N, C-alpha and C positions, 0 to 999 in steps of 0.2 A: 187594774189600772195604777203604770205605776210614777209623777211627775218623777221632773223634770227640777232637779234646784238651781237659779242661776244666784251664781257670784253679784254682791257686789263691789265684793273689796276693789274700790280704781288703785287701775296702775302706778308699779314705784315712780320717780318720778325725779332720779339725781341734780339740783340747782349749784353747786358749789362739791370740792374737791381739792383737799389739801391740807399736804399741799401737793405737788400733778408732778413732781421727781422724785424717781423712790429709789432702795438698795434692798436686795433681800431682804426678810425678815425687820425691812421699814415700817413701817403705820400711818397709812392715809383715810382722814378727818372727811367723812359721807357727808351734804346736811342735803336735807330735799323734805320729799313731802310722802308717805305712807312705801315708808323704806320697811318693816315690820312687818310683817304676820301676823292675826288674832291668835292672843294665846302666849306660850310659851315661851313661841319658836322662833325659830334666825328665817332669817331668808339665806338668798343662794348667796354668794356674791367669787367675781371669774376674773379674772386679767386678764385677756386676751379669752385661753383655753381652759388656764394653770386657772383650777378654783383654788379658796384665799379663805384665813383663818381669819372669820368672828371671835372681833374680840369686844365689841359691844354690841351692842341693835337699840334701837329707840322709833318710831316713824317717825321722827324730822333729823336723824343723826346714826348714825351705821359704821361700828369707828375697824379692819382691815390691817393685815398683817400681809405683807408681798409675802407667800412664796419662791421657795428657792428657786430657785429654774424659770422664774418670770420674763416674760418677755415684751419689751414693752410695746404697749395694744393701745385697751382700753378695759374702762371699770365700768363690771357696769352689776343688778340684782335679777336673781328672782324673785315674785312672793305671787304665792300661794299660786303657782304658773303661769305671774307674770310680769313682761324683763320690764325691765326697763330701759329709759335714755344710756346714750356707754358714752363716757369721757373721757381723753388721751391722756396715759401715763407717759411718763417714761420713767421703764427703769435700767440699774446700771444692771448692763451685763457682763456675769464671770470673763474678766483676763486674765491673767493674770495668781496664783496663789501659795505656796509659800515662800514670802516675800515675808521681812520683818521694814516699816514702814517705823518710824517716828514722828515724822514732820509729811511738806510736804514735797509729794513727788514731782521731777519737771516733764514737762515737753519743749522738743527746743521745733521749727519751724517748717521739719517733714512731720511730725505726727509722730516722732516717734519716744518713747515714756522713761526717763530714769526713775526707776525706785528702786532704797537702799534695801541691804541684809544686815537689819543694825547690832542687833546679839546682845543679848544683855552686859552693863559696864563692865570691861579688861576681857572680850573673846574676841577669842579671834577668828572671824566667819569664810567660808571657803572662796569667796565671794564677797561684796563693800558691792556694791550698781550691778544691778540689771540691767536691760534699754530691751525695749519689750514695741517692737517696730510696727508696721497699721494690718501686719498678718495677722496680730496677739502671738510672735516668735519670737521669747524669750530666750535674752542664750549674759552671758558675764560682761559686764564692758570691765570695769575698775576690782581688782586685786588689792587688796593691802594697807588697805584704810582700816586702820582700829577704833569702830562703832560710827561706821561710818550714818550721820542724823542730815544735817543741812543740804538740801541742794538747789542749787544757784545755773544758768547760760545764760554767757554773756552774748555778744551782739557779733560770732565770732562764730557763733556753733562753738565755743566752748564749756565747761562744764563745772561747774567750784561743786568744793567738796566739803564739810567741815567733819573736824573730828574732833567729838566731844568727850575722849576717851587722850590724846595728846596738843591739847588745843591747836590743832595744824588747822586750817582749809589748804587745800588742794586743789591746785588746776588740771582737767583731762582733755586730751587733749577732741577733739572726731575721732579719729585712729584709736580714742580708748590710749594713748601711753601720759603717766602724769605727772608734773611734777612737782615741787608747794611753792607756794601762793606767799602765804603767810606765815609765821609762827606765834606761839607768846598773845590765843586769843580768850587760855584763861578757859573753863569748859563752851568748847566751842557747838555753838546749834542752830539757830533760821540768819537762814543767811538774801539775800536785795538785793539790786543791782537797781540802780538810779539810770535817765540817763543821759551825763557823763559817761556813768562807765565807774561809779564811784561801788563801795563792795563796801553792803554792812552785815556787820555778825555781829548775830547775839549773843552775850555770854552770862548760862545764873546769875553768876553772882551778881547778875543788876544793869552790866556796859554792855553800850553799845558800843562795839570798833567801826569806828569809817575809816579802812583802804581805801587808798586816791590812783588813781591809771598808775602810777611814776612807785607805787605802794608801800609808798612812805606811811603810815599807822597815827589815827588819832586815837581819838577821848572822845565818840561825839554824844552821848547822854548818856547819864548814871540815874537808874531808878530808883527807889528806897528797896532798901535789899531785901526788902520782903516777896521781892515779883522779880519769878523768875524765867530773862530775855528769854524768853525760849523759839518762840516764834518768829515771821517778817515777812513784812505784805508790802511796796511802795505802789503810793496812787499816780494817776496822772500831772498834778502837781505839785508835787515832790515828798509829799509828807510821810515818812515811813508811820509804820505803825506795828505794838508790839501786847503779844498777851502773854502770857505766862502760863502757866496751870496751876492751878492746884488742883486741892479735897476742896474748894467750900464755891455754892453755888450758886455766888455774888463777884465773880472774877471782872475782874476792871479792863479793861482795851487801853491799853497807851498810845494817841497817837506825836509826835514829835515830828514838826517843825525843818526848811531848810535848816533855823538854824540851832538846833539843838534843843527848844526851849518846848517842854512834854508840855500835855494837858493832860487829863481824864473824855476822856474822846464814848464810852459806851461801860455803862459799872450794870450786869447786871443777871449773867452769864453763866452756866458750869460746865467748868476744865476747858472753857474757850486754847484749838491750835493753833490746828492748822493757817493762814488769813488768806488772799487773797482780794485785790478789788477789777472790777470795770471798767470801761469806757468813758461810761457815767456817774464814776464815785459812788459808789459803790460798796459799802463790804462786804468781804464773807468768811465766816465763821466758821470751823469745825468745832461744835459747845453743844449745851446743852439751852431750851429754854422751854423753861415755863414747865420742867418735866418731859419736856419729846427731847431725844439725838439727833443730830445730822447735821445741816450747811442750814448756818444762817446771813439772811439777810437784816445790810441794814444800811439805811440811804443814808443822803448829808444830812438829811432835816431827820434822821434816830427812830425816823422806823422801825420796826425790830418784825422780822417774819420766819419762816422758818422757809426754805425752801424745797430742804431734804430735803427726805427721810431714812435716818439707816443709823444703826449701834452702832460704834464702835469705828465712828468716818473719825482719822487723823491731821489728813488732812488736804482737796484738791489744790490741779491746779488747769489753766484754759486752753481749747487745743484754739490751735493757727484760727482765723479766720470766720468766728463763732460758728463750728462747727460739735462742741458739745467741750466736757467739764469729762476729765478724769477727778475720783475717788479714790485716793487711799485708805480702805483698816488699817488697823494694822499686818493683820497677813496677807490680802491682795487687794489686787490691784480692776477697777473696774473703773469699764469710759460709758459716755452718758449718752445723750442725743439732750441737748440740753440751749436754748439759745440767747446765751450771754456771747458775751461777747467781751473778754474780759482785755485787762490792762495791759501789755507788755511793752516792755519799758526800753525795748532794744527793734520793734514789727517797725515798717516800710511803713 
């Protein structure tokens, strides 16, 4: 007579998932109980219908990698034939590739996305800026700007594009007509508007220029020469944030008030790049935090957390009406469902 042996293993339970937003290739950190089979085996991880690679597993912790082609859905584990509960995860879905972003993308009020084909220094690319519509159709939008770098939109829907090669900021109308808006910006990089229509331009030498609506140009602030004023973001209080990526893992985010006074806002990120703010005053940075790459949120109280996991992210932009965000790697664009209401200086 054969006796059936009943397994006494308990069902796995995932109590937390961090972060709950990721790009393909990003890592998710699961915490809970009974997450790993006995012996040297690993659990089976799924994101929706797609199997995910296990990076590390322990009875109370599993680290997994989001597979290419994964869709937004739920994360679950199978341990000794027993299924865990499922926690939701937002996964970015590829909208466009073969771009070259070096800073934030931009999104207009209709949801059109703008991203550069920047090229290496001095390279003339066939397209300077692409436009991607709500159906993920991509088309050339701007040509003739060498090394297009920073992007920003004004209240009339005009797109501003900086050229780090020429030291010029161009204005492009919604129909695609291009003209020079300002010259002599040094190595012009990051762009940001305030609610009064002043445009701030970062120069890699450390200068922050302020261009008034009448096109008068002022030196707004000057950072130490070792800091490259490369990425800019404005918050609802009129504070300007600046990041300048180097090879250090202990970089500083600077804050500049309305009068041009500079303070060290936060230090401790690796290669901080694109910046954005939400309506609650939180700052989002494309950076590494404790060795993990993605989007880092810094609250006004300086609480820091990795809120999006993904390698190669250089910038982000929030969609209108808290519909999500757009993340840019150097070569691709990923819209993502994410309930954050981004700060938009000209939003009604």
